[in-house]
C-alpha positions in Angstrom: -8.3 -46.0 -18.2 -6.8 -47.6 -15.0 -4.1 -45.4 -12.7 -0.9 -47.3 -13.7 -1.9 -46.7 -17.9 -2.6 -42.8 -16.9 1.2 -42.9 -14.9 2.5 -44.7 -18.0 1.0 -42.1 -20.8 2.0 -39.4 -18.7 5.5 -40.2 -18.9 5.5 -40.9 -22.3 3.6 -37.3 -22.8 6.3 -35.6 -20.7 9.5 -36.8 -21.0 12.4 -35.4 -19.1 10.3 -34.2 -16.6 12.0 -34.7 -13.1 11.9 -33.4 -9.8 15.2 -32.2 -8.1 17.2 -34.6 -6.4 15.1 -37.1 -8.4 12.6 -36.7 -5.7 9.0 -38.7 -6.6 6.9 -35.6 -4.7 6.6 -31.8 -4.2 5.1 -29.9 -1.8 4.2 -26.1 -1.5 3.9 -24.5 1.1 1.5 -21.1 1.9 1.6 -19.3 4.7 -2.0 -17.2 5.0 -0.7 -13.8 7.3 -4.0 -12.2 7.9 -5.9 -10.2 10.7 -9.7 -9.5 11.0 -10.8 -5.9 10.5 -10.7 -3.9 13.7 -13.5 -5.2 16.2 -14.7 -8.3 13.5 -14.0 -11.6 13.8 -14.7 -14.5 11.1 -18.4 -14.9 10.9 -17.2 -19.3 11.0 -16.7 -20.8 14.1 -13.6 -23.5 14.6 -15.0 -26.3 13.4 -16.2 -24.7 10.2 -19.9 -24.1 11.2 -21.5 -20.7 10.6 -22.4 -18.6 13.5 -25.7 -17.4 14.2 -26.1 -13.2 13.0 -24.6 -11.1 15.9 -22.6 -13.2 17.4 -19.1 -12.6 18.0 -16.4 -15.5 17.9 -14.2 -14.3 20.5 -11.8 -17.4 19.9 -11.2 -16.2 16.2 -10.4 -12.8 17.5 -7.9 -14.3 19.6 -6.3 -16.6 17.0 -6.5 -14.0 15.0 -4.3 -11.5 17.1 -1.8 -14.0 18.0 -1.1 -15.2 14.8 -0.5 -11.3 13.4 1.7 -10.9 16.6 3.8 -14.4 17.6 1.7 -16.7 15.8 3.7 -15.6 12.5 7.3 -15.5 13.9 6.8 -18.7 15.4 5.8 -20.5 12.1 8.8 -18.7 10.5 11.4 -19.8 13.0 9.8 -23.6 12.4 10.1 -23.2 8.9 14.2 -22.0 8.7 14.5 -24.8 11.0 13.3 -27.3 9.0 15.4 -25.7 6.0 11.6 -24.8 4.4 10.3 -22.1 2.1 7.3 -21.0 1.9 5.1 -18.0 0.0 3.2 -15.7 3.0 0.3 -13.9 1.9 -0.5 -11.3 3.7 -4.2 -9.1 4.0 -3.8 -5.3 3.7 -5.2 -4.6 6.9 -2.2 -6.2 8.6 0.5 -4.3 5.9 -1.4 -1.2 7.6 -1.3 -2.0 11.1 1.8 -3.7 11.1 4.1 -2.4 7.9 7.1 -3.4 9.4 6.0 -7.0 9.5 5.1 -7.4 5.7 8.3 -5.9 4.1 10.7 -8.8 4.3 11.7 -11.8 6.2 10.5 -12.2 9.3 12.7 -13.7 12.1 
């Protein structure tokens, strides 16, 4: 089935399906608000390459700390400026360390 035929078939089988405002696309934004365990960092380097055993990634440690302290507030401000909403998923470690930052909207 060609793409055009598939689109036409979907229109026939899903009558009345329309995005709000007649838009043609929907976007879902998810934010991973998380930190590493104390003294730990990701085992994957910034380019997605696994690190050798025993190698501590200070870069991952740095962005993990930034994201949990300043990055999340900056990102939430940008979402607010864009009048966009997002689902924010947090880790248990972060909820334990900074409970006030995980109980509601961050401004």
